[in-house]
VOTOR-77835 format. One line per 2 residues: their letters; for each residue x negated, y, z negated of C-alpha. Coordinates in steps of 0.2 Angstrom, whole numbers. Layout:
VOTOR-77835
a = X:Y:Z | ...
This chain:
VOTOR-77835
ma = -136:-133:-48 | -132:-130:-66
gc = -119:-143:-73 | -118:-160:-65
pc = -101:-163:-55 | -98:-179:-65
gs = -94:-168:-81 | -106:-176:-92
ga = -111:-159:-99 | -129:-161:-93
gy = -138:-153:-79 | -137:-161:-62
de = -156:-164:-61 | -157:-174:-78
cc = -140:-182:-75 | -134:-189:-58
gr = -148:-180:-48 | -161:-192:-55
wh = -151:-207:-48 | -149:-199:-32
ra = -168:-197:-30 | -171:-215:-36
pg = -156:-225:-29 | -154:-242:-37
sa = -160:-237:-54 | -143:-232:-63
pt = -144:-242:-79 | -125:-245:-81
pe = -110:-247:-70 | -103:-231:-78
al = -119:-221:-74 | -118:-228:-56
mr = -100:-223:-55 | -103:-205:-61
sr = -118:-204:-49 | -106:-210:-35
yt = -93:-197:-39 | -106:-184:-39
af = -112:-190:-22 | -94:-189:-15
al = -93:-171:-23 | -110:-166:-14
gn = -107:-176:2 | -121:-188:0
ag = -115:-202:11 | -132:-210:11
yl = -133:-213:-8 | -115:-220:-7
lr = -119:-232:6 | -136:-238:-3
tw = -126:-241:-19 | -112:-251:-11
hp = -113:-270:-11 | -117:-276:6
dt = -102:-288:6 | -89:-273:5
rp = -99:-259:11 | -92:-250:27
pt = -105:-248:41 | -103:-229:40
ld = -95:-216:29 | -87:-200:35
lt = -86:-187:21 | -79:-173:31
dg = -61:-175:26 | -60:-158:17
lr = -58:-165:-1 | -66:-154:-14
yt = -69:-164:-30 | -65:-154:-46
kl = -65:-166:-61 | -70:-184:-66
ev = -61:-193:-81 | -69:-209:-86
la = -54:-219:-94 | -63:-235:-99
sd = -79:-245:-96 | -82:-263:-99
gg = -98:-274:-98 | -113:-268:-89
tm = -126:-270:-103 | -143:-278:-100
fh = -135:-295:-104 | -121:-293:-91
te = -121:-296:-72 | -104:-288:-70
gt = -95:-273:-76 | -79:-262:-73
vt = -75:-244:-75 | -58:-236:-74
fr = -58:-217:-69 | -48:-203:-62
ah = -55:-192:-49 | -47:-175:-47
yl = -48:-166:-31 | -41:-152:-20
dr = -35:-156:-2 | -33:-140:7
ak = -29:-131:-10 | -16:-144:-15
pg = -22:-154:-30 | -23:-173:-30
vm = -29:-187:-41 | -36:-204:-37
ee = -37:-217:-50 | -47:-233:-48
hs = -52:-248:-59 | -69:-252:-50
rf = -80:-268:-51 | -99:-267:-51
vr = -111:-281:-50 | -130:-282:-54
da = -140:-289:-40 | -159:-290:-43
nt = -158:-278:-57 | -149:-265:-47
wl = -130:-261:-51 | -120:-260:-35
yv = -102:-254:-32 | -91:-268:-26
gp = -74:-260:-24 | -57:-258:-33
il = -49:-272:-43 | -32:-274:-36
hp = -18:-279:-47 | -3:-288:-40
């Protein structure tokens, strides 16, 4: 695979592929979010489940919904340095659903547990 689906400009192997091969090692919430987007794009449900916080992780994940992910936009990233235990990332995931374009936007929460960043879920605003 040439370019990484996350849109970083790097090749898959040196970008998200390295996190897919060594789950739990993404160094920041943004890197984890990009690798999770790529996992959705490639249908890698195992990686998604392994990087999901156990308190919010579903028991299974079915990625056969027919969506084809086409572009990722990272809008904002906060926290997530070596001094933080929490971080957030706001992004837009563009996709095609049976050739009809769509966009999903989320403000996601991540926590670091035993030096491993995990996806918790969307931050819901009233």
